C-alpha positions in Angstrom: 244.8 -79.3 6.5 242.3 -77.5 8.8 238.9 -79.0 9.2 236.1 -76.6 10.1 233.1 -78.3 11.7 230.9 -78.1 8.6 229.6 -74.6 9.0 231.0 -71.1 8.6 228.0 -69.5 10.3 227.5 -66.9 7.6 223.7 -66.7 7.8 221.9 -63.6 9.0 222.3 -62.6 12.7 219.6 -64.3 14.7 219.3 -67.3 12.3 218.9 -70.7 13.9 221.4 -73.4 13.2 221.0 -75.6 10.2 219.2 -78.8 11.2 221.0 -80.5 8.3 224.4 -79.7 9.8 223.6 -79.5 13.6 221.6 -81.4 16.2 220.5 -79.4 19.2 221.2 -81.1 22.5 220.0 -80.3 26.1 219.6 -82.2 29.3 217.0 -80.0 30.9 214.5 -77.3 29.9 216.4 -74.1 29.5 215.4 -70.8 31.1 213.7 -68.3 28.9 216.8 -66.3 28.0 218.6 -69.3 26.6 219.3 -69.5 22.9 221.5 -70.9 20.2 221.8 -68.8 17.0 224.2 -67.1 14.6 225.7 -63.7 15.5 228.5 -62.0 13.5 229.5 -65.2 11.7 229.9 -67.1 15.0 227.8 -69.7 16.8 226.3 -68.1 19.9 225.0 -70.3 22.7 223.6 -69.0 25.9 222.0 -71.2 28.5 220.8 -71.1 32.1 219.4 -73.8 34.3 218.1 -73.6 37.9 220.4 -76.5 39.0 223.5 -75.2 37.2 224.3 -78.8 36.2 222.5 -79.1 32.9 223.9 -78.6 29.4 222.6 -77.0 26.3 224.3 -76.9 22.9 224.8 -78.5 19.5 226.6 -81.4 18.1 227.5 -82.1 14.5 224.8 -84.1 12.6 227.7 -85.9 10.9 230.3 -88.3 12.2 233.9 -87.4 11.6 237.0 -89.5 11.8 239.2 -87.7 14.4 242.3 -89.7 13.6 242.6 -88.5 10.1 245.5 -86.2 10.7 243.7 -82.9 10.4 243.6 -79.8 12.6 240.2 -79.1 14.2 239.9 -75.4 14.8 237.5 -73.5 17.1 237.2 -70.1 18.5 235.7 -69.6 22.0 234.9 -66.5 23.9 236.2 -66.4 27.5 234.4 -64.0 29.9 234.0 -63.2 33.5 230.5 -64.2 34.5 228.7 -64.2 37.9 227.0 -67.6 37.2 230.2 -69.6 36.6 229.0 -71.0 33.2 231.1 -73.5 31.3 231.8 -73.6 27.6 233.0 -77.0 26.2 234.4 -78.4 22.9 234.2 -82.1 23.1 235.6 -84.5 20.4 234.0 -88.0 20.6 234.6 -91.0 18.3 230.9 -92.0 18.2 227.6 -90.3 18.0 225.3 -90.1 21.1 222.6 -87.6 22.1 225.2 -85.8 24.3 228.8 -86.2 25.2 228.3 -87.4 28.8 227.1 -90.8 27.3 230.5 -91.2 25.7 233.1 -93.7 27.0 235.9 -91.8 25.2 236.4 -88.1 24.6 238.8 -85.2 24.6 237.4 -81.9 26.0 238.6 -78.3 26.2 236.6 -76.3 28.7 236.3 -72.7 29.7 234.9 -71.8 33.1 233.3 -68.4 32.8 233.8 -67.5 36.5 233.3 -64.2 38.2 237.0 -64.2 39.4 238.0 -64.5 35.7 237.9 -67.2 33.0 239.9 -70.4 33.4 240.5 -73.3 31.0 240.9 -77.0 31.5 241.7 -80.0 29.3 240.4 -83.4 30.1 240.4 -86.8 28.5 238.1 -89.8 29.1 239.2 -93.3 28.0 237.0 -96.3 28.8 235.1 -94.4 31.4 238.2 -93.2 33.2 238.4 -89.4 33.2 241.9 -87.7 33.4 242.7 -84.0 33.9 245.4 -83.2 31.4 245.6 -79.5 32.2 244.2 -78.3 35.5 242.3 -75.0 35.8 244.5 -72.2 34.3 243.8 -68.5 34.1 242.8 -67.1 30.7 242.2 -63.5 29.5 238.6 -62.4 28.8 238.5 -62.4 25.0 238.2 -64.7 22.0 240.7 -67.6 21.9 241.7 -70.0 19.2 241.7 -73.7 20.1 243.2 -76.3 17.8 243.2 -80.1 18.1 245.7 -81.8 15.9 245.0 -85.5 16.0 246.8 -88.1 14.0 246.9 -91.9 14.4 250.0 -91.6 16.5 249.8 -88.2 18.3 247.4 -85.7 19.9 248.4 -82.0 20.2 246.3 -79.1 21.5 247.1 -75.5 20.9 245.6 -72.4 22.6 246.2 -69.2 20.6 248.8 -70.9 18.5 250.8 -72.1 21.5 251.0 -75.8 22.2 249.5 -76.6 25.6 249.4 -80.4 25.3 251.1 -83.2 23.4 250.8 -87.0 23.9 250.7 -90.3 22.0 247.4 -91.3 20.6 
């Protein structure tokens, strides 16, 4: 049973995200070229900050039970980029304004580095962060990421290949 995060992004290109489904989040004022909108049935987020340490994105306006035994499916684009931007998918058991406030999370990240994109997988439990998969090279293209989370097990797949499995 695959769970899609409440939106199939089928609005017209350039349309803003639905405020009923999504809450915009940011830690700093974005530069003028930053945006979040819908393009070609995908969520598009572009962000720049002078410090390079800020974030900009969206979180679901709803709370979901991540131990329900469903597959959480995402597609992320990996690129080579001069600014070394990061793209994250973070699953959190509680709602806060942004994921850095969370004591517990599971995060798949892509570093859009000039030398080529790389992915990492990290987990945070009770404020202790653990790297589950260190930086690993990734081709510049769209990639499927799936989180299968049950009460007893966590599995993460990248392009249909299991990259992580552990007890939950």
